[in-house]
C-alpha positions, 0 to 999 in steps of 0.5 A, spaced: 651 546 606 657 550 604 660 543 602 654 542 597 654 548 594 662 548 592 661 541 589 655 544 585 660 549 582 665 545 581 661 540 577 658 546 573 665 548 571 667 541 569 661 541 565 663 547 562 670 544 560 667 538 558 663 542 553 669 546 550 673 540 549 667 537 545 667 543 541 674 543 540 674 535 538 668 536 533 672 542 530 678 537 529 674 532 527 672 536 521 679 538 519 681 530 519 682 526 513 680 520 511 686 516 515 684 520 521 690 524 521 689 532 522 690 536 515 694 542 515 691 548 513 694 551 506 693 557 502 693 557 495 700 559 492 705 558 486 706 551 489 713 551 491 717 555 496 721 561 495 728 560 494 733 564 499 736 570 496 743 567 497 741 561 494 738 564 488 745 569 487 749 563 487 745 559 482 746 565 477 753 567 478 756 560 479 761 557 484 768 561 484 773 558 481 779 555 486 785 559 486 791 557 483 795 552 487 802 552 483 806 557 479 804 553 473 797 554 474 798 561 476 802 562 469 796 558 466 791 563 469 795 569 467 796 567 460 788 565 459 786 572 462 792 576 458 789 580 452 790 578 445 796 581 441 792 585 437 789 588 443 795 590 446 798 593 440 792 597 439 793 600 447 800 601 445 798 605 439 793 609 443 798 610 449 803 613 444 798 617 440 796 620 447 803 621 449 805 625 442 799 629 443 802 631 450 796 628 454 798 629 462 795 623 464 799 618 460 806 622 460 812 621 464 812 625 471 818 629 468 814 631 462 807 633 466 805 640 467 804 647 464 811 649 466 814 643 462 810 644 456 812 651 456 819 649 456 818 644 451 815 650 446 821 654 447 826 649 446 822 647 439 821 654 437 829 654 435 834 650 432 840 648 437 847 646 436 846 641 441 841 637 437 848 635 433 850 631 439 847 624 437 851 625 430 857 627 433 857 621 438 856 616 432 862 620 428 866 618 434 864 611 434 866 611 427 873 614 428 874 609 433 873 603 429 877 606 423 885 605 425 887 611 422 891 616 427 890 622 423 883 621 422 882 620 429 886 626 431 882 631 427 875 627 430 878 628 437 879 635 436 873 637 432 869 633 438 872 637 443 870 644 440 863 641 439 862 639 446 865 646 448 860 650 444 854 645 446 856 646 454 856 654 452 849 654 448 846 649 453 848 654 459 845 660 455 839 656 454 837 653 461 838 661 463 833 663 458 828 658 459 828 659 466 827 666 466 821 666 461 818 660 465 818 664 471 816 670 468 810 666 465 808 663 471 810 667 477 806 663 482 809 656 480 815 654 484 820 653 478 827 650 480 833 652 476 837 646 475 832 641 474 828 646 469 835 647 465 837 640 465 830 638 462 831 644 456 838 641 455 836 634 454 830 636 450 834 640 445 839 634 444 834 630 441 833 630 434 826 634 433 823 628 430 824 623 436 822 628 441 816 626 445 811 629 446 811 632 439 813 639 438 807 643 437 810 650 435 814 651 429 821 653 428 821 661 428 815 662 432 815 667 438 814 663 444 
């Protein structure tokens, strides 16, 4: 009797599985097409796949140009990327204008800082015999070209006297500039020799050729 009951339960389970398969087959038949193949479920959309971000950016930016393989190609590429003559001239004029105005962002390292600006003001506020250094050098050159022993003798004597005066004036100017700069900027570390030499080299230049341009007039109290 137990065997009969077990077989009855097995038959019921088989019938249940067969019924489920029949339902699944019926559902699959509903989704089948005219050719008997199942159709994929699709949702209504824009009709095309969304491109990847990498592909979209690549299409938008374009491929990167290959690097130059020879020196000639590198020179050609540099020439193509070089700014025009007008642009270079405009940049040069702008840089020159800012240097003349004393902009620390474009000045040479030796000219930067408020201490050096004050030293320039002290030098530019008075005339100096040292400013005749370049004309004196031109005079010596002319005398050397002229084959006149008497003229060369007088020029040589005058040159030695002027050089002695320039050395004395340059030493006094360096001491004076150093004293005034340390008094105005007591918290700054101001070295004696570099500051004095900077003032001396500034004074040897003609006033119109000085860079940055003088911002004080002669006779001003600095």
